[in-house]
DODRENTI-531377 format. One record per residue (C-alpha): x, y, z. Coordinates in pm, whole numbers, plus 50000, padded with zeros to 5 digits. Example, Ala and Ser with C-alpha at 12.3 -4.5 7.8 and 13.67 -1.06 7.14 Angstrom:
2
512304955050780/513674989450714/
// end
This chain:
302
890602970580901/887202953980915/884492965481156/883402937981395/880352955981534/878262986881471/875893006081696/875823038481888/877213054382200/874533070982412/874973095882694/871893114582805/869833122282495/872943123482273/873653093882046/876883088281854/876733063181565/879953042881557/881733012881411/883922990981629/887362977581530/889822955581719/892712977481834/895142948781892/896272917781708/898432887581788/901822884981620/902102847781699/902822825181403/899732804781321/900422767281348/898212736581311/898562700881435/899822672081220/900482634881269/904192630981356/904392598581156/903212610580813/902512648080850/898762644080794/896562672380922/894792665081251/891032671081244/888652670981537/885122657481516/882252662181762/880692629781880/877782624282117/878662603582425/875152588482432/874562576782074/878152578881951/877152596881632/879032625781477/877172658481551/877052689281328/877632722881494/874072734081409/872722705481621/874672714881933/873082732382233/874732744082554/874262729682902/875142737683263/876192710983509/875482720183872/877282689483999/874032671484077/871992677883763/872322692883415/870062718083243/870112723082867/869912758282724/868702758782366/869802783382100/866292797882101/866332803882477/869742820582463/868682841282161/865642854482351/867752870082627/867282908282611/870992916582613/871552897182292/869832923182072/871392954782218/873332977081977/874063004182230/877153014582423/875503031482719/877473056982923/876783049983290/879103075383455/882203096983408/885023089883654/888653100683709/890963078383504/893213070883801/890323052283966/890573024683704/892782996483830/895002983183550/894092947583657/890522954783546/891522963383186/890702939182905/890702940182522/890812973782337/888732986082043/888773016881820/885533036181768/885033051581424/882253076981360/879533063081134/877093082580922/877523114580723/878433137481014/881043132481287/879803161681498/878413140081779/881623119181781/883783150481807/881523163582085/882003131782290/885733131582228/886123167782334/883933161882639/886233133882751/889363154682688/888163186382864/886653168383162/889863148583224/887613118883292/886783085783127/883333071983058/882213039383219/879953021082972/877982988882935/877482971482601/876752937682442/879292920582218/879082884882090/875962878282299/877612888582627/876942919482837/880212937182900/881662965583103/884052990582948/885653024682959/885833051282687/888943072682666/890753092882401/893963080982234/895343107081994/892193117581802/890363084381835/887913072982102/888993039382240/886753014282411/888662993582664/886902963582810/886772960583188/886482929083392/883502926383625/884272931883993/883702895284083/886192884083817/889172897984010/890672873584256/892232882384590/895702868084659/895272837284875/898722836685030/900782854785294/904042873185232/906552866085510/907782896685697/911412905585635/913662930385808/915612953185575/918552974985663/918803011285555/921823002585342/919872975485158/917062999885088/919463026184958/921243000984737/917942988484594/916903024284517/920253029784347/919592999284132/916143012684035/917703046283948/920223029283720/917373012783526/915143043483514/914313056283165/911333063582939/909343033482822/909933024382457/907782994182357/909692990382027/912812981982225/911402948682340/911132919182104/909402885582130/912492863782098/910532831282084/908402842981790/911472857081613/913262823681640/910112804781541/909832825781223/913512819681151/913072782181199/910092781280960/911872802480698/914982780480713/912932748580674/911022763580382/914272773580213/916382742880286/913952714780358/913582694480674/917282691080756/918742723280896/921712731481114/920132745481430/923442758281566/924212775981238/920732791181235/920422802681597/923992801781721/925442781882007/923062789782294/924332777682628/921912766782898/921542792683170/922872782683510/919832782683736/921962777384043/921152755384340/918252776584463/920062787784780/919482823084909/922522844684838/923642875085035/921172902984956/923642931684986/926172913884762/923462906884501/922382943384504/925962955984482/926792933084189/923572943184012/924322980384050/927932975983938/926872955383637/924262981083536/926803009583565/929232991383339/926592983483075/925183018983076/928523036783108/927503054983425/930073064883680/930023056884047/928713091484131/925403085683954/923853060984195/922563083584472/920173072984744/917373098484723/914073084184840/915903052584944/914023043985260/910573052685130/910953038284780/912313004384877/910482998485204/907212993485017/908772964184835/909222945085160/910702910585128/910462912284750/913612933384718/915642903584610/913182896984329/913462933384223/917232930184196/916892899583976/914002911783761/914372949783756/913112962483426/910532934483410/907742959383474/908612976483148/908322944282955/904792935483051/903062962282853/905092955882542/903082926282452/
// end
Protein backbone atom coordinates (compact mmCIF):
# COMPACT_ATOMS: atom_id res chain seq x y z
CA UNK A 1 0.00 0.00 0.00
CA UNK A 2 1.15 3.53 -0.77
CA UNK A 3 0.27 6.46 1.49
CA UNK A 4 -1.72 9.16 -0.33
CA UNK A 5 -1.47 11.81 2.38
CA UNK A 6 0.33 12.46 5.65
CA UNK A 7 -0.46 14.82 8.51
CA UNK A 8 -1.78 14.62 12.03
CA UNK A 9 -5.00 14.12 13.92
CA UNK A 10 -5.57 16.76 16.59
CA UNK A 11 -8.02 16.70 19.48
CA UNK A 12 -7.49 19.25 22.21
CA UNK A 13 -3.74 19.65 22.71
CA UNK A 14 -3.06 16.04 21.61
CA UNK A 15 -1.66 15.45 18.13
CA UNK A 16 -1.38 12.07 16.43
CA UNK A 17 1.00 11.86 13.43
CA UNK A 18 -0.53 9.63 10.76
CA UNK A 19 -0.32 8.42 7.18
CA UNK A 20 -3.45 7.99 5.10
CA UNK A 21 -4.18 5.01 2.82
CA UNK A 22 -7.17 4.24 0.60
CA UNK A 23 -9.19 1.48 2.28
CA UNK A 24 -11.08 0.44 -0.86
CA UNK A 25 -10.26 -0.31 -4.47
CA UNK A 26 -12.22 -0.99 -7.64
CA UNK A 27 -12.20 -4.51 -9.04
CA UNK A 28 -13.44 -3.34 -12.45
CA UNK A 29 -11.34 -4.41 -15.42
CA UNK A 30 -9.51 -1.40 -16.84
CA UNK A 31 -10.47 -0.77 -20.48
CA UNK A 32 -9.54 1.94 -22.97
CA UNK A 33 -11.19 3.18 -26.15
CA UNK A 34 -10.13 2.14 -29.65
CA UNK A 35 -11.27 2.86 -33.22
CA UNK A 36 -13.67 0.06 -34.23
CA UNK A 37 -12.32 0.11 -37.80
CA UNK A 38 -8.60 -0.53 -37.17
CA UNK A 39 -8.22 -0.90 -33.38
CA UNK A 40 -6.16 2.29 -33.03
CA UNK A 41 -6.05 3.85 -29.56
CA UNK A 42 -8.34 6.86 -29.09
CA UNK A 43 -6.59 9.94 -27.69
CA UNK A 44 -8.21 13.14 -26.49
CA UNK A 45 -6.67 16.56 -27.01
CA UNK A 46 -7.59 19.86 -25.36
CA UNK A 47 -8.34 22.65 -27.81
CA UNK A 48 -9.29 26.26 -27.12
CA UNK A 49 -12.66 27.28 -28.59
CA UNK A 50 -11.39 30.83 -29.20
CA UNK A 51 -8.05 30.34 -30.98
CA UNK A 52 -8.46 26.67 -31.89
CA UNK A 53 -4.97 25.80 -30.67
CA UNK A 54 -4.06 22.69 -28.71
CA UNK A 55 -3.57 23.62 -25.02
CA UNK A 56 -1.18 21.94 -22.59
CA UNK A 57 -2.54 21.06 -19.16
CA UNK A 58 -0.12 23.51 -17.48
CA UNK A 59 -1.77 26.36 -19.40
CA UNK A 60 -5.30 25.56 -18.25
CA UNK A 61 -7.12 27.56 -15.55
CA UNK A 62 -10.58 26.97 -14.10
CA UNK A 63 -13.66 29.14 -14.56
CA UNK A 64 -17.18 29.50 -13.19
CA UNK A 65 -20.13 30.31 -15.41
CA UNK A 66 -22.99 32.04 -13.55
CA UNK A 67 -25.24 31.87 -16.58
CA UNK A 68 -24.75 35.55 -17.36
CA UNK A 69 -20.99 35.95 -17.01
CA UNK A 70 -17.83 33.89 -16.45
CA UNK A 71 -15.05 34.46 -13.93
CA UNK A 72 -11.64 32.83 -14.32
CA UNK A 73 -9.88 31.40 -11.26
CA UNK A 74 -6.15 31.10 -11.75
CA UNK A 75 -3.95 28.38 -10.28
CA UNK A 76 -2.30 31.02 -8.10
CA UNK A 77 -5.63 32.23 -6.69
CA UNK A 78 -6.77 28.69 -5.92
CA UNK A 79 -3.38 27.85 -4.40
CA UNK A 80 -3.64 30.84 -2.03
CA UNK A 81 -6.84 29.56 -0.41
CA UNK A 82 -6.08 28.76 3.28
CA UNK A 83 -7.58 25.27 3.23
CA UNK A 84 -5.16 24.15 0.54
CA UNK A 85 -2.16 24.04 2.89
CA UNK A 86 -3.78 22.28 5.86
CA UNK A 87 -2.20 18.99 6.98
CA UNK A 88 -4.48 18.50 9.96
CA UNK A 89 -7.42 16.21 10.67
CA UNK A 90 -9.19 18.27 13.32
CA UNK A 91 -11.57 16.55 15.75
CA UNK A 92 -14.64 18.76 16.08
CA UNK A 93 -16.83 16.59 18.32
CA UNK A 94 -17.50 13.05 19.55
CA UNK A 95 -20.99 11.73 18.79
CA UNK A 96 -22.91 8.43 19.11
CA UNK A 97 -22.31 6.31 16.01
CA UNK A 98 -26.02 5.69 15.45
CA UNK A 99 -26.47 9.40 14.73
CA UNK A 100 -24.53 9.02 11.46
CA UNK A 101 -26.92 8.42 8.57
CA UNK A 102 -25.51 5.82 6.18
CA UNK A 103 -26.47 8.09 3.26
CA UNK A 104 -23.87 10.57 4.50
CA UNK A 105 -20.98 8.08 4.28
CA UNK A 106 -18.38 8.45 1.53
CA UNK A 107 -14.93 6.97 0.76
CA UNK A 108 -12.94 5.16 3.50
CA UNK A 109 -9.28 5.50 4.48
CA UNK A 110 -6.95 3.69 6.87
CA UNK A 111 -4.88 5.74 9.32
CA UNK A 112 -1.41 4.41 10.12
CA UNK A 113 0.63 5.84 13.02
CA UNK A 114 3.66 7.78 11.81
CA UNK A 115 6.83 8.52 13.73
CA UNK A 116 8.79 6.43 16.22
CA UNK A 117 6.05 6.05 18.84
CA UNK A 118 2.43 4.95 18.38
CA UNK A 119 1.39 5.96 21.91
CA UNK A 120 -0.78 8.89 20.82
CA UNK A 121 -2.41 6.72 18.11
CA UNK A 122 -3.21 3.98 20.64
CA UNK A 123 -4.59 6.62 23.02
CA UNK A 124 -7.00 7.94 20.37
CA UNK A 125 -8.03 4.44 19.36
CA UNK A 126 -8.75 3.41 22.94
CA UNK A 127 -10.62 6.66 23.57
CA UNK A 128 -12.92 5.92 20.64
CA UNK A 129 -13.46 2.32 21.76
CA UNK A 130 -14.17 3.07 25.43
CA UNK A 131 -16.39 6.07 24.75
CA UNK A 132 -18.55 4.09 22.28
CA UNK A 133 -18.53 7.21 20.13
CA UNK A 134 -17.06 8.31 16.81
CA UNK A 135 -15.11 11.49 16.13
CA UNK A 136 -16.45 14.05 13.67
CA UNK A 137 -13.47 15.65 11.89
CA UNK A 138 -12.65 18.20 9.21
CA UNK A 139 -9.64 17.89 6.91
CA UNK A 140 -8.28 18.95 3.53
CA UNK A 141 -7.54 16.39 0.82
CA UNK A 142 -6.70 17.17 -2.81
CA UNK A 143 -7.32 20.89 -2.25
CA UNK A 144 -10.85 20.38 -0.91
CA UNK A 145 -12.10 20.83 2.65
CA UNK A 146 -13.87 17.67 3.73
CA UNK A 147 -15.99 16.33 6.54
CA UNK A 148 -15.35 12.89 8.02
CA UNK A 149 -15.75 10.50 10.91
CA UNK A 150 -13.09 8.52 12.77
CA UNK A 151 -13.99 5.07 14.04
CA UNK A 152 -12.16 1.87 14.93
CA UNK A 153 -12.17 -1.22 12.70
CA UNK A 154 -10.32 -4.11 14.31
CA UNK A 155 -7.12 -2.40 15.59
CA UNK A 156 -7.02 0.32 12.94
CA UNK A 157 -8.49 3.82 13.03
CA UNK A 158 -10.56 4.41 9.91
CA UNK A 159 -11.41 7.78 8.43
CA UNK A 160 -14.73 7.69 6.61
CA UNK A 161 -15.63 10.69 4.49
CA UNK A 162 -19.00 12.33 5.10
CA UNK A 163 -21.06 14.30 2.64
CA UNK A 164 -21.90 17.87 3.59
CA UNK A 165 -25.47 18.43 4.77
CA UNK A 166 -26.44 20.37 1.63
CA UNK A 167 -25.24 17.52 -0.59
CA UNK A 168 -28.09 15.23 0.48
CA UNK A 169 -31.21 15.59 -1.62
CA UNK A 170 -34.77 15.22 -0.39
CA UNK A 171 -37.04 12.88 -2.38
CA UNK A 172 -39.14 15.00 -4.71
CA UNK A 173 -42.01 12.58 -5.20
CA UNK A 174 -45.05 11.24 -3.36
CA UNK A 175 -45.69 7.60 -2.50
CA UNK A 176 -49.34 6.67 -3.12
CA UNK A 177 -51.19 5.38 -0.08
CA UNK A 178 -52.09 1.70 -0.20
CA UNK A 179 -54.33 -0.36 2.03
CA UNK A 180 -52.81 -3.63 3.22
CA UNK A 181 -54.62 -6.53 4.80
CA UNK A 182 -53.36 -8.25 7.94
CA UNK A 183 -52.83 -11.43 5.95
CA UNK A 184 -50.64 -9.61 3.41
CA UNK A 185 -48.55 -8.15 6.20
CA UNK A 186 -48.11 -11.54 7.85
CA UNK A 187 -47.17 -13.18 4.56
CA UNK A 188 -44.62 -10.45 3.81
CA UNK A 189 -43.08 -10.91 7.26
CA UNK A 190 -42.93 -14.66 6.64
CA UNK A 191 -41.06 -13.97 3.41
CA UNK A 192 -38.56 -11.72 5.25
CA UNK A 193 -38.07 -14.44 7.88
CA UNK A 194 -37.30 -16.99 5.17
CA UNK A 195 -34.52 -14.74 3.82
CA UNK A 196 -33.12 -13.76 7.22
CA UNK A 197 -29.49 -14.75 7.82
CA UNK A 198 -26.11 -13.21 8.69
CA UNK A 199 -24.55 -11.01 6.03
CA UNK A 200 -21.62 -12.63 4.21
CA UNK A 201 -20.14 -10.23 1.61
CA UNK A 202 -18.04 -13.03 0.06
CA UNK A 203 -21.24 -14.75 -0.99
CA UNK A 204 -22.04 -12.08 -3.56
CA UNK A 205 -20.14 -11.85 -6.84
CA UNK A 206 -20.00 -9.23 -9.56
CA UNK A 207 -21.29 -11.40 -12.40
CA UNK A 208 -20.68 -8.76 -15.06
CA UNK A 209 -17.00 -8.36 -14.14
CA UNK A 210 -16.57 -12.14 -13.91
CA UNK A 211 -17.95 -12.60 -17.41
CA UNK A 212 -15.92 -9.65 -18.70
CA UNK A 213 -12.72 -11.24 -17.37
CA UNK A 214 -13.71 -14.55 -18.95
CA UNK A 215 -14.37 -12.86 -22.30
CA UNK A 216 -10.97 -11.13 -22.24
CA UNK A 217 -9.13 -14.32 -21.23
CA UNK A 218 -10.84 -16.31 -23.99
CA UNK A 219 -9.97 -13.71 -26.63
CA UNK A 220 -6.37 -13.60 -25.44
CA UNK A 221 -6.13 -17.39 -25.61
CA UNK A 222 -8.03 -18.03 -28.84
CA UNK A 223 -7.95 -14.78 -30.78
CA UNK A 224 -10.86 -12.65 -31.90
CA UNK A 225 -13.22 -15.48 -32.89
CA UNK A 226 -14.73 -17.20 -29.85
CA UNK A 227 -17.87 -19.21 -29.26
CA UNK A 228 -19.87 -17.05 -26.86
CA UNK A 229 -22.36 -19.81 -26.10
CA UNK A 230 -19.55 -22.27 -25.33
CA UNK A 231 -17.87 -19.69 -23.10
CA UNK A 232 -20.86 -18.39 -21.13
CA UNK A 233 -23.50 -21.02 -21.75
CA UNK A 234 -26.91 -20.60 -23.32
CA UNK A 235 -28.38 -17.67 -21.38
CA UNK A 236 -32.05 -17.16 -22.06
CA UNK A 237 -33.56 -13.69 -21.93
CA UNK A 238 -35.56 -13.11 -18.78
CA UNK A 239 -39.29 -12.68 -19.26
CA UNK A 240 -40.02 -9.17 -18.05
CA UNK A 241 -43.74 -9.70 -18.34
CA UNK A 242 -46.30 -7.21 -19.57
CA UNK A 243 -45.94 -4.84 -16.62
CA UNK A 244 -49.43 -5.56 -15.26
CA UNK A 245 -49.94 -5.62 -11.50
CA UNK A 246 -50.36 -9.20 -10.30
CA UNK A 247 -52.27 -10.35 -7.24
CA UNK A 248 -50.20 -9.33 -4.21
CA UNK A 249 -51.20 -12.25 -1.98
CA UNK A 250 -50.47 -14.77 -4.75
CA UNK A 251 -47.05 -13.18 -5.39
CA UNK A 252 -46.21 -13.32 -1.68
CA UNK A 253 -47.40 -16.92 -1.35
CA UNK A 254 -45.38 -18.06 -4.37
CA UNK A 255 -42.30 -16.22 -3.08
CA UNK A 256 -42.55 -17.86 0.36
CA UNK A 257 -43.14 -21.31 -1.14
CA UNK A 258 -40.21 -20.90 -3.53
CA UNK A 259 -37.91 -19.77 -0.72
CA UNK A 260 -38.94 -22.74 1.46
CA UNK A 261 -38.15 -25.18 -1.33
CA UNK A 262 -34.74 -23.63 -2.07
CA UNK A 263 -33.75 -23.47 1.61
CA UNK A 264 -35.27 -26.80 2.61
CA UNK A 265 -37.47 -25.26 5.28
CA UNK A 266 -40.75 -26.83 6.21
CA UNK A 267 -44.11 -25.16 6.29
CA UNK A 268 -43.92 -24.74 10.05
CA UNK A 269 -40.98 -22.34 9.86
CA UNK A 270 -42.76 -19.33 8.43
CA UNK A 271 -44.44 -17.82 11.48
CA UNK A 272 -45.98 -14.38 11.65
CA UNK A 273 -44.31 -12.78 14.65
CA UNK A 274 -44.10 -9.02 14.31
CA UNK A 275 -46.17 -9.27 11.13
CA UNK A 276 -48.30 -6.17 11.46
CA UNK A 277 -45.56 -3.91 12.78
CA UNK A 278 -42.75 -5.13 10.54
CA UNK A 279 -44.57 -4.93 7.24
CA UNK A 280 -46.79 -1.91 7.84
CA UNK A 281 -43.77 0.38 7.68
CA UNK A 282 -43.13 -0.78 4.14
CA UNK A 283 -46.46 0.63 2.96
CA UNK A 284 -47.18 0.25 -0.71
CA UNK A 285 -43.67 -1.03 -1.35
CA UNK A 286 -44.49 -4.53 -0.14
CA UNK A 287 -44.73 -5.82 -3.67
CA UNK A 288 -41.22 -4.55 -4.37
CA UNK A 289 -39.99 -6.28 -1.23
CA UNK A 290 -41.39 -9.58 -2.45
CA UNK A 291 -39.61 -9.20 -5.77
CA UNK A 292 -36.32 -7.85 -4.44
CA UNK A 293 -36.00 -9.34 -0.94
CA UNK A 294 -32.36 -9.88 -0.20
CA UNK A 295 -31.43 -6.83 -2.30
CA UNK A 296 -30.54 -4.90 0.85
CA UNK A 297 -27.79 -7.42 1.53
CA UNK A 298 -26.29 -6.92 -1.89
CA UNK A 299 -25.74 -3.20 -1.70
CA UNK A 300 -22.93 -3.25 0.78
CA UNK A 301 -21.09 -6.02 -0.98
CA UNK A 302 -19.75 -3.70 -3.54
